[in-house]
Backbone as CSV, one residue per row, in Angstrom:
resi,resn,N_x,N_y,N_z,CA_x,CA_y,CA_z,C_x,C_y,C_z
1,VAL,0.892,-0.872,0.151,-0.291,0.188,-0.085,1.138,1.098,-0.281
2,GLY,0.701,2.228,-1.207,1.319,3.271,-0.894,1.837,3.759,-2.610
3,PHE,2.518,4.820,-2.626,2.625,5.397,-4.030,4.114,5.576,-3.817
4,GLY,4.895,5.335,-5.067,5.944,5.078,-5.912,6.575,6.398,-5.251
5,ARG,6.389,7.349,-5.225,6.902,8.920,-4.582,7.685,8.931,-3.019
6,GLY,7.138,7.887,-2.381,6.965,7.652,-0.882,6.242,8.444,-0.433
7,ASN,5.148,9.437,-0.866,4.319,9.804,-0.248,3.553,8.694,0.668
8,LEU,2.816,9.022,1.771,2.045,7.947,2.698,0.452,8.746,2.150
9,PRO,-0.281,7.248,1.803,-1.312,7.442,1.350,-2.627,8.135,2.477
10,ARG,-3.512,9.022,2.274,-4.493,9.460,3.365,-4.979,8.242,4.279
11,SER,-5.225,7.196,3.822,-6.065,6.253,4.511,-4.855,5.816,5.587
12,VAL,-3.682,5.965,4.974,-2.759,5.426,6.168,-2.771,6.094,7.158
13,GLN,-2.331,7.534,6.854,-2.355,8.585,7.456,-3.851,8.498,9.096
14,ILE,-4.541,8.093,8.317,-6.098,8.641,9.166,-6.053,7.623,9.996
15,TYR,-5.799,6.135,9.767,-5.568,5.096,10.037,-4.521,5.098,11.378
16,ILE,-3.464,5.819,11.402,-2.227,5.732,12.419,-2.841,6.828,13.086
17,ASN,-3.621,8.053,12.927,-4.138,8.948,14.010,-4.920,8.516,14.605
18,GLU,-6.300,7.705,14.192,-7.236,6.913,14.793,-6.773,5.993,15.885
19,ALA,-6.212,5.110,15.316,-5.744,3.877,16.004,-4.282,4.026,17.055
20,ARG,-3.992,5.111,16.628,-2.349,5.363,17.220,-1.459,4.012,17.005
21,VAL,-1.468,3.588,15.571,-0.354,1.869,15.569,0.612,2.969,14.501
22,ALA,1.820,1.814,14.661,2.694,2.365,13.604,2.543,2.268,12.111
23,GLU,3.339,2.791,11.405,2.764,3.301,10.115,2.827,1.644,9.160
24,GLU,3.972,0.891,9.638,3.665,-0.169,9.085,1.980,-1.283,9.239
25,LEU,1.540,-1.032,10.535,0.490,-1.966,10.979,-0.790,-0.940,10.469
26,ALA,-0.756,-0.070,10.097,-1.768,0.694,9.493,-1.610,0.287,8.044
27,ARG,-0.770,0.316,7.240,-0.620,-0.090,6.025,-1.275,-1.472,5.730
28,GLN,-0.719,-2.310,6.882,-1.307,-3.711,6.888,-2.744,-4.110,7.065
29,HIS,-3.284,-2.592,7.595,-4.737,-2.695,7.750,-5.439,-2.347,6.819
30,ILE,-4.884,-1.188,6.129,-5.787,-0.870,4.898,-5.646,-2.128,3.950
31,ARG,-4.341,-2.745,3.637,-4.202,-3.747,2.454,-5.300,-4.777,3.018
32,ASN,-5.355,-5.216,4.507,-6.469,-6.350,4.566,-8.229,-5.609,4.313
33,LEU,-8.211,-4.478,4.790,-9.562,-3.604,4.339,-9.769,-3.767,2.811
34,LEU,-8.630,-3.733,1.423,-8.817,-3.499,0.400,-9.091,-5.276,-0.162
35,ARG,-8.551,-5.873,0.585,-8.514,-7.902,0.341,-9.743,-8.153,0.459
36,ASP,-10.420,-7.694,1.751,-11.563,-8.007,2.076,-12.907,-7.410,1.144
37,ALA,-12.597,-6.206,0.647,-13.744,-5.706,0.125,-13.532,-6.184,-1.667
38,TRP,-12.036,-6.731,-1.853,-12.401,-7.488,-3.341,-12.722,-8.475,-3.230
39,ARG,-12.737,-9.401,-2.242,-12.942,-10.981,-2.014,-14.678,-10.480,-1.892
40,LYS,-15.152,-9.401,-1.279,-16.794,-9.565,-1.188,-17.705,-9.385,-2.518
41,LEU,-16.480,-8.338,-3.213,-17.332,-8.081,-4.652,-16.958,-9.136,-5.506
42,ASN,-15.883,-10.351,-5.343,-15.485,-11.244,-6.398,-16.910,-12.134,-5.607
43,ARG,-17.303,-12.366,-4.829,-18.083,-13.320,-4.204,-19.458,-13.350,-4.687
44,GLU,-19.975,-11.771,-4.786,-21.090,-11.292,-5.349,-21.135,-11.565,-6.657
45,LEU,-19.977,-11.204,-7.589,-19.834,-11.452,-8.810,-19.958,-13.081,-9.377
46,LEU,-19.667,-13.899,-8.616,-19.713,-15.189,-9.175,-20.987,-15.724,-8.590
47,LEU,-21.389,-15.182,-7.473,-22.959,-15.459,-7.360,-23.936,-15.159,-8.655
48,ALA,-23.717,-14.076,-8.955,-24.626,-13.308,-10.124,-24.409,-14.351,-11.262
49,GLN,-22.949,-14.762,-11.529,-22.880,-15.536,-12.797,-23.487,-16.958,-12.700
50,GLN,-23.174,-17.261,-11.483,-23.527,-18.541,-11.283,-25.187,-19.151,-11.164
51,GLN,-26.065,-18.282,-10.537,-27.339,-18.487,-10.521,-27.981,-17.788,-11.718
52,GLU,-29.054,-17.974,-12.306,-30.185,-17.433,-13.003,-30.910,-16.620,-12.094
53,GLN,-31.052,-16.798,-11.154,-32.055,-15.870,-10.281,-31.701,-14.722,-9.787
54,GLN,-32.280,-13.554,-9.401,-31.454,-12.510,-8.510,-30.495,-12.571,-7.813
55,THR,-29.579,-11.975,-7.157,-28.959,-12.145,-6.115,-29.131,-10.597,-5.531
56,THR,-28.422,-10.445,-4.412,-28.544,-9.244,-3.699,-28.680,-8.079,-4.253
57,PHE,-27.820,-7.994,-5.496,-27.716,-6.840,-6.073,-27.636,-7.245,-7.721
58,SER,-28.510,-6.256,-8.865,-28.680,-6.572,-10.059,-26.840,-6.838,-10.879
59,ARG,-27.224,-7.341,-11.680,-25.749,-7.638,-12.353,-25.129,-6.415,-13.190
60,SER,-26.338,-5.402,-13.467,-25.707,-3.745,-13.806,-25.234,-3.066,-12.592
61,PHE,-25.837,-2.987,-11.472,-24.877,-2.630,-10.125,-23.720,-3.485,-9.996
62,ILE,-23.693,-4.610,-10.067,-22.549,-5.167,-9.758,-21.382,-4.737,-10.646
63,ASN,-21.411,-4.624,-11.798,-20.516,-3.786,-13.157,-20.546,-2.478,-12.770
64,VAL,-21.217,-2.065,-12.600,-20.714,-0.282,-11.696,-19.844,-0.353,-10.390
65,ALA,-20.184,-1.061,-9.486,-19.613,-1.111,-8.509,-18.238,-1.755,-8.617
66,LEU,-17.892,-2.584,-9.401,-16.402,-3.358,-9.925,-15.689,-2.389,-10.448
67,ASN,-16.483,-1.860,-11.702,-15.698,-0.503,-12.427,-15.372,0.376,-11.614
68,ILE,-15.652,0.743,-10.704,-15.645,1.800,-9.417,-14.309,1.354,-8.374
69,ALA,-14.538,-0.226,-8.062,-13.597,-0.600,-7.359,-11.904,-0.395,-8.125
70,ARG,-12.436,-1.060,-9.556,-11.137,-1.043,-10.231,-10.173,0.131,-10.248
71,VAL,-11.489,1.232,-10.568,-10.462,2.869,-10.879,-10.084,3.369,-9.598
72,THR,-10.806,2.735,-8.152,-10.275,3.501,-7.040,-9.048,2.568,-6.940
73,GLN,-8.837,1.082,-7.116,-7.851,0.439,-6.787,-6.437,1.068,-7.572
74,CYS,-6.753,1.495,-8.712,-5.838,1.943,-9.638,-5.230,3.588,-9.255
75,MET,-6.504,4.308,-8.616,-6.006,5.493,-8.546,-4.978,5.673,-6.823
76,TYR,-5.531,4.122,-6.297,-4.927,4.231,-4.823,-3.262,3.666,-4.945
77,ASP,-3.182,2.467,-6.344,-1.606,2.289,-6.440,-0.860,3.005,-7.300
78,TYR,-1.347,3.714,-8.226,-0.644,4.467,-9.263,-0.749,6.083,-9.099
79,GLU,-1.621,6.097,-8.433,-2.041,8.133,-7.745,-2.709,8.476,-8.602
80,ASP,-3.439,9.716,-8.311,-4.573,9.988,-9.313,-4.186,10.377,-10.913
81,GLY,-2.785,10.850,-11.123,-2.388,11.347,-12.158,-2.424,12.793,-12.599
82,VAL,-2.589,13.347,-11.856,-3.117,14.694,-11.566,-1.757,15.423,-11.485
83,GLY,-0.465,14.891,-10.550,0.807,15.398,-10.409,1.178,14.842,-11.391
84,VAL,1.329,13.759,-12.226,1.922,12.494,-12.903,2.179,13.396,-14.530
85,LEU,3.340,14.203,-15.002,3.622,14.958,-16.007,2.778,13.841,-17.281
86,GLU,3.578,12.335,-17.220,2.902,11.498,-18.568,1.725,11.072,-18.465
87,HIS,0.727,11.463,-17.755,-0.627,10.946,-17.014,-0.819,10.086,-17.664
88,GLU,0.154,9.031,-17.041,0.123,7.626,-17.359,-1.529,6.496,-16.427
89,SER,-1.203,7.592,-15.259,-2.690,7.037,-14.577,-3.637,7.381,-14.973
90,MET,-3.566,8.560,-15.705,-5.058,9.135,-16.284,-5.566,8.334,-17.407
91,GLU,-4.496,7.689,-18.073,-4.946,6.691,-19.172,-5.014,5.039,-18.553
92,ARG,-4.815,4.601,-17.473,-5.223,3.466,-16.871,-6.551,3.666,-16.818
93,ILE,-7.328,4.721,-15.708,-8.169,5.405,-15.478,-9.076,4.976,-16.843
94,TYR,-8.864,6.158,-17.557,-9.598,6.054,-19.092,-9.763,4.825,-19.699
95,SER,-8.757,3.933,-19.454,-9.033,2.645,-19.998,-10.360,1.832,-19.350
96,LEU,-10.218,2.147,-17.976,-10.979,0.828,-17.250,-12.563,1.683,-17.364
97,ILE,-12.438,3.113,-17.755,-13.777,3.458,-18.032,-14.535,3.593,-19.187
98,ALA,-13.762,3.239,-20.422,-14.016,2.965,-21.817,-13.863,1.930,-22.024
99,GLU,-13.036,0.683,-21.672,-13.243,-0.248,-22.243,-13.444,-1.411,-20.847
100,PRO,-14.404,-0.959,-19.593,-14.856,-2.092,-18.851,-14.892,-3.723,-19.120
101,ASN,-14.487,-4.396,-18.359,-14.523,-5.491,-17.969,-15.629,-5.790,-18.127
102,GLN,-16.392,-6.595,-18.784,-18.038,-7.287,-18.670,-18.122,-8.535,-17.848
103,THR,-19.445,-8.725,-16.826,-19.377,-9.743,-16.227,-20.352,-10.651,-16.959
104,ALA,-20.372,-11.288,-17.495,-21.343,-12.515,-18.361,-22.148,-11.557,-19.391
């Protein structure tokens, strides 16, 4: 968890302040939150694909949620692209929005 330039992500800073823990513990906590969120999203996606009947959420909602999660993860991993001259991150985000992965 973190940016390539050595900046401390805001989520880690907030958790350090709230829980009064060391940076590494805060980073691990954020990694765990991200991992758990992806597991939940993937589980719901698998349920939607395996069952013909309606799951907790509609397929279009699941697609939107997954695409937002993908963009968020991309921004978290590669920064938001605002300070990057090559606009590498913005191109990644654009590709996720313009060419999203479809679920069935």
